[in-house]
N, C-alpha and C positions, 0 to 999 in steps of 0.2 A: 504493500500500500504506500502510495506517495502522497505527500501533502502539497496541495496547490499553493502557489504564492500570489495568486490573483486576489484582488480585494474581496474580503469576506462578504458573502451574500446575505448575511444576517440582517442588514438594514431592510432588505426587501421582505424577509420573513417577518421582521418586527412590524413593517408597514402593513402586511396582511393581517397580522394579529390585531393591530390597531384598528383596522377596518371592521373586524368582528366586534371589538369592544365599542367602537363608535356607533355601529349599527344597533348593537344591543342596548347601549346607553340611550339612544334615541327612542327605542321602544319602551324603555323604562320610565321615561319622563311623562308626566301628565300633560294633556293638551292645553290645559288652562292652569297657569301657575300664579295668576294674580291673586286668587283667593287664598287665604291662610287656612281654610277649612280642609280637613282630611279628604282625600279623594276616594275613600272607600265607598262602594256602592251599597245601597240599601235595598235594591230590588233587582230582579232578573234583567240583565243587560240585553238589548236588542242587537248590539254590535257583535259580529261573528268573531269566533276565537282565532280563526286563520283568515288573514286578509291579503290583498294584493301586495301590500308592503312586505309581507313574509316571502312571497314569491320572488320579488325583486332582490331581497336580502339573500335568499338561497342561490339565486343566479350569480350574484356578486361573489359569494363565498366559493361557488363552484369555479368561477373564473380565477379567483385567487389561488385555489388549490392547484388548478392546472398550471398556473404561472410558477408555483413553488416547486412542483414535481421535478423540473430539471435542476433545481438547486439542492435537492436532497443530499446527493453525494458530496458536493462541495462543502455544505454546512457541516455534515457529519465528519468529514476529514479535518476541517479546521478545529472543531470542538474536541476532537480526539488527538490533536497535536500534543506531543509530550509536554511542551511548555504550558499549555492550558491545563492539562490533566495533573501536572505536578504542583499547581497553584493551590496551596492549602486553603486559602480563603474561599476560592471558588468551589472546592470540594465540600467544605463545610456548609456553605450556603445552599448548594444543590441538595444536600441531605435535608437541611432545614425546610426548604420549600416543598420537598417531596412529602415530608411529614405533616406540613400544614394542610396539604390536600388530603392525605390519608395517613392516619385516621383523624387528623385535626379538624377537618370540615364537619365530619360526623359528630365528633365530640362537642364542638362548639354549637352545632345545631341542636343536639340533644339537650345540652345544658341550658340553652336559651328557652327551649320549650318547657323543660322541667321547672326552671326558675319562674317563667311566666305563669305557669299553672299554680305553683305554690303561692306566688304573691298576688294572684288574681289580675295580673297585667296581661290583658288580651293581646296587645300589640307585640309584646315580647314573645308570647307563646306562638302567635301568628308567624312571626319572623323565624323562629326555630323550626316550627312544623313545616312550613312551606319551603324553607331552604333545604331541609333534609329530604322532603318529598321530591324537590327538583333534582337533587343529586341522585335519588333512587331512579327517577324517570330517565335521566341522562345515562346512568350506568346500564339500565335495561337495554337501551338502544345500542349503546356502544359495545356491550358484551356480544350481542348478536353479530354486529359488524366485525368484531375481532375474530370470532370463530369462523364466520363464513368467508371473510376476505383472505385469511391465512397468509398475511404478509410477514415476511421474515424481518426480524429486528435488525438494526444496523450492525450489531455485534456478530451476526451470522456471516454477513459479507457486505462490508461498507461500500463495495463497488457495484452492488446490484440492488438498487432501490425498487426495481420493478419485479421483485421476486414475490409474486402472489400465487396462491393456490387455493382453489375453492374448498371450503370446509376443512382446511388443513389445521385450523386452530384448535380443533377438538383434541384435548389432552396434551397439547404441545405449546408450552409457554413461549418458546422462541419464535413461534409463528402467529403471535397475537399483537402485532405492532400497530395495526391500523384499525381504529383511531387510538389516540392516547387517552386511557381511562383517567389518569390523574388530572390531565388538562380538562376533561369533561367535568370532573368533580369540582375543580377550582372555578371554572367559568359558570357552572350551574349555581354554585353558592354566590358568586359575585353578582350574577344577573338577578337572582331572587332577592338578595339583600338590598341591592340598589333599587329595584322596582318596588319592593315592599316599603322601604323607608321613604321613598320619594312621594308616596301616596299621602302620608300624614306629616311629612317634614320636607316640603318641596326644595328648600334651599340646600338640603343635605346632598343633593345630586352633584354639586360642584366639587365636593371633596370625598364623599362616600364612593361615588362612581369611579373616579380615577384611582383611588386607593384600592378598591376591591379588584378592579380589572387589571390594574398594574401588578398586584400580587399574583393574580391568576396567570398573567403573561409570564412572570418569573417562574411559576410552577412548570409551565410548558417548556421554558428554556432549560430548566434543571433536568427534564427528562431527555432532552437532546444531549445535554452535557454528559449525562450518565450513560449515553449510548443505547438507550432503551427505545427511542423513537426517532423517526425521521421528521423533518420540518413539516412535511405535509400531514403527517399523523397528528401533530400538535395543532395545526390550523383547523383541520376537520373536527378534532376534539373540542376546540374552542367554540366552533360554530354550533355543534350539537349541545354543548353545555349551556351556552348563552340562550339558545332557543328553548331548551328545557326549562331554564329558570324563569324566563319571561312568560312562557305559556302557562306554567304551573301557577304563578301568582295571578296572572290575568284570569285564568279559569276560576280560581277560588273567589276572586272579588267580583266576578260577573255572574257567579252562581252561588250567592249566599245561601246558607242552609244546606249545602251539599253534604253528602253522607260523611265524608272525611272530617269536615269542620264540625258537623253536628255531633259526631261521636267524640272527637278529640279536643275540641275547643269550647264546648258548651258548659263544662263544669270547671270549678276551681277549688283547690283546697285552701280554706281560709281559717284563721284563728278565731276561736270563740271565747266568750266571756267565761272566766273561771279557769282558763287554761285549756290546752288541747286544740285540736283542729277538726273541722268538719267539711264534708264535700258539699259545695254550693253549686247547684245546677240551674242554668238559665233556660227559660222556655225557648227563646229564639237566640241562636248564636249571633254574637255581635251586638247584643243589647245588654248593657250592664257589664260590670267588670272592665270597662274601657278606661284606660289611663293614658 
């Protein structure tokens, strides 16, 4: 294997990931931000879950993926350069960001949900539940893709990024490269958190969005640095994750009283006079226990 001395293609990869984040961030923002009132809906929405905007976004991501495919080998070679791999700081940060995605995102989501239920804070429970659900939805999609696509990971042969084999991912970890699961988890959480918080705290989009999507992008970069995924794996994973996060939140807020929210958000454990706790159940999810 030889290392190319041409300029690193990473800026183009980063630009593609920025496109995913920008498109997702646009979908997370409320159409009207002049009002300080929460954007939560109180009745069934007549707006469709999937729109023409989604079709355009999918098309742009597809074009971005096609553009990144030719760069897969070059990016992988540069990131596996001994000088980059021997950098202790980069190695440690790659590990940290991998752990932030898994199991970090699941732990954070579960903790927010539990804390929200225990304290009676509906918004916090909402954030934890829908963020974790978005991750589950994204992982469900990406797992099928990994198994069926059967793409070889870069460490199998860095000079052959087009090594796909239908259903080869069954039982073979080295052939589950496409798409990146860690990136899906990171972008699912980023999209869900940004979308959820912008509904009741519109100004937060200017720093929550860049912070969450920036961290998710670094998770994807860490997977390439660790030689587990190609650049195109990360781009597609980012798109799937962002889509899962946005649609999960949109569905729940356009379908109030759906089974998941009714079962998991309708009650709270609250302290009672004289000590101890009791289960408080609301008749309609979203009414009461709102803070």
